[in-house]
N, C-alpha and C positions, 0 to 999 in steps of 0.2 A: 742428672737433670736430663741428659741427652737420653736417657732408659725411659723415664717420663714421659716424654717427648714422643718416641718413636712408639711407644703402648698406647698412648692416646693414637698417634695416626690407625694403628692397627687396629681398634677400637671401632675408630672411626668408618676405616673402610668397612668392616663386616658388616655394621649397621647399616651399610649405604647397600650393600649388598641383597644383605635381607629384607629388605625396603622394596626395593627395587624386585626381587623375584614376587613378593608378595602382589604389587601392582602386577606385577605381566601373568599372573594366574589369577586375577579377578579377586584376591581376597583384600584386607581390610590392612593397611602399612602398620597401624598401629596395632593390633592383635596380633596380626600375623596370623587370622583365618583366613585359608581360601579358599573362596565360597565359587568353587568351577562351577560353570553350566557346559550341557554337553553341544556339539556341533551344531544338532535341531534345534534347541532351547534359544543356541545364540542367535540363528538364522532368524528363527521365529520373532523374534524380541527388537531385529531389526528391521523386518517386514513390519512387524505391527509400529515403529514407531514411525516410519515413513510413508505410511498407510493411507495418503488423504487422498481425496477423492480429486478423480483426473483432473477434471474441470477445477477443484481448487487448487491444485495445483499448479496449473497452469498461470490461474489470476496471480497466485502466491508468488509466483515466478518471474511476476511482470511483463512476462510473453504478451501476453492480452488482458485486457479487462474487458467486463463484461460488457462495456458502451462500444468495443469492436467487433462484437459478434453477434451477426444479422442473418436474421432470416431470409429464406427465398424471397419473398417479395418486398423484405428491404431493399436485397441487392437489386431486386427488377426496378422497384424505385427509383434505385440512387442510377444507374444507368438509364432509366427513361429520363431524369432530369439532364441528367450530361449529355444525351441527345439532342434536347430540346435545344443545351445551349449549345451544341453544334450547329453548321451551317444548314438551318433548317430549311431555308429557299430550295436545297437540292434533294430533297427528301419530295416523290410526285404525291400526290393526293390521291391517288387510284394507280392500285394495280391489275391484270388481267389474268384470266386462264382459260387457254383453249381447250375443248375436246371434243370428244362423241360423243354423244348422246344414246345410252345404256338402257332406263327406263324413266319412266315419268309419274308419279304421284299425287293426287290433289289432297288437301287437308283443310277443312273450312278453305279463308282467303289464302291460301300457300298453296307454291306448287315446290315440289320436293324433286328436284330432276337430279339425277345420278348420271356422272359420266368419266370415260376413262381419259384422263390427258396426255398430253403430248409425249408424256415421259412413259404412258402403261401403267399409270396409278390412278385408284379410284378418287371420286371427289365429288361435294357436293353442291349442288347450287341452289339456294333458297330465293324463290321469286315472292314478289309479294305486291300489292296494289301500289306501292310508291317505285316499282322495276320502272326502268324507259326501257322502249322499242325502240332505237331507231331505223330499224326496216321491219321485217316480219313479227308478229310476235306469238304466231304460232310454228311448230316445226315436229319434227318426227325421230323418232327410232335412229339413229346412224346418221341422222344430221351431226356435221361440225359448227358448233356455237361456243362464242367468247363472251364470259363474263367477267364484268368491272366491278371490284368492290374497292370501298373505302379504306386506304392504307390502313389507318390509323383506329380502326371498328374494331371493339372487343371481339371475340372468338370463341369459338366453344373450343375446349382442348381435348379431341375426339379423332379419332379413327374410323372411318377418314375424313378429311380436312369439310369442311360445311363453310361455305361463303356466304352471306347475303349480299345479292347482287343489286347493283344500282342500277345499272348498265347491261342489257342482253344483246347481244348483234346474234344474229340468225337470218340465214337466206343473205346475207350481202353482197350487192352484185360485183361480177367479181373485178370490175376496176373502181370500187370503192376500200377506202382506208380508214380506220378512226383512231384518233386518239381521245382520250378524256382525263385532263389534268385542270389546274387551277391555272390560270392566265393573266399575264400582266402586262402593260408596255414595256417593249424591249427598247431600252434608254440610249443603247451604242448603236441602235439602227435606226435610219432616216426615212425606210421606207414604208411604215406604220404597220408593222409585226408586233404580233403578242407573241410573249416568249410564256411556256409552260413552268412548272414550276421547280421541275426536275433540270431547266436546262436543256432538254434533250430534242425540242421540238417547238418550234413557231411558225404562224400565220398569220396572212395577211387575208382581207376581204376585198371583194372589189361590188360591180352594180348588179352583178350575179347570184351573190351569195343570201341565202334564205337563213335568217335570222329568229326562230322560234322557243319560246317558255317550255319545259317538261311536258307541259298538258297540251302543246302544238300551237297553241295561242300564239300570237305574233308577237317578238319585243318590242316593246315600243320604249324600251327605258332611255336605249342608244349607247350606256356604257357599259362594256363588257369587261373592265378592267377589274384584275382580283375577285372574278368570279370562278366557279366551276364550270367548265363547258364541255360538251362531246364534240368535239370537230371531223368535221368528213370530210373527204378530199382523195382526187385521185391521183394526180404525178407530184415528185415531190424532190428537192435537189437530194443527192447524196454529200450532204455537207455534216459537219456537228456545229450547232443544230440542224436538226433537217427540218429544207422550211417547204410551204405549199401556199396556195391559194386556196381557202376553205369552199367547199362547196356549200354545205352547212351548217350551221350552228344552233344546238342546243342546251341553252342557260340551264341549269340541273337546278341553281339555286340563287337565291337574292342575296346571299349573304356575301359583303363584301369585305374583301382580306387583302389590303395593299400590302406589298413585299417590302419597298421601299427601293425598287432597283433605280 
């Protein structure tokens, strides 16, 4: 009996060893045939089995889904929406660029002015029949001019940058300063000041302040709150916000946008 048990154990060990060797070399444990592939074939088969499209692999791994992939336009839209959700009252309605006139070209009803800005870079001002001139309407090569353009207006993505100018300041008197923005009543102030949309400038009027429309006609509506305005002034405080008494106001648009201050 002991011999029989011993023989069975030995037989079992031999069968297990043969099966293990067959499995290790890629053979069939049942037949003992070793279907061995060379190294190159093994690598090829491995690569072929995992050769999913790169993007598909990303999706399959659940790292991203197709809904998570945005185009540049989508990303810009998302950022724009986020910007609108931020404190939009601190974004000015107008930005300005100052430079020296290098050339002037008239094309139909449009004038293209090439300037060199204060950083030494080229830029193009596009002037139209809607451009407002608070002072001189003419200028020459070599003159320093300042153009104000609408902050959120679409711009052509070209070099040099091209700006559609809403307000062009040329040949301004030395004692004159200009700010362009949308203004509302400054609620925390009891002196009648109007505060700019970016919160950096405030003005008030007195009996000497002239108020006109963009075409030069007198402004008779009386309510300037919420409007886009060119403010011309001389001296101002060195405070935050900067404060001044307006010499002249030019109301650019008739639309009123209260900011809820």
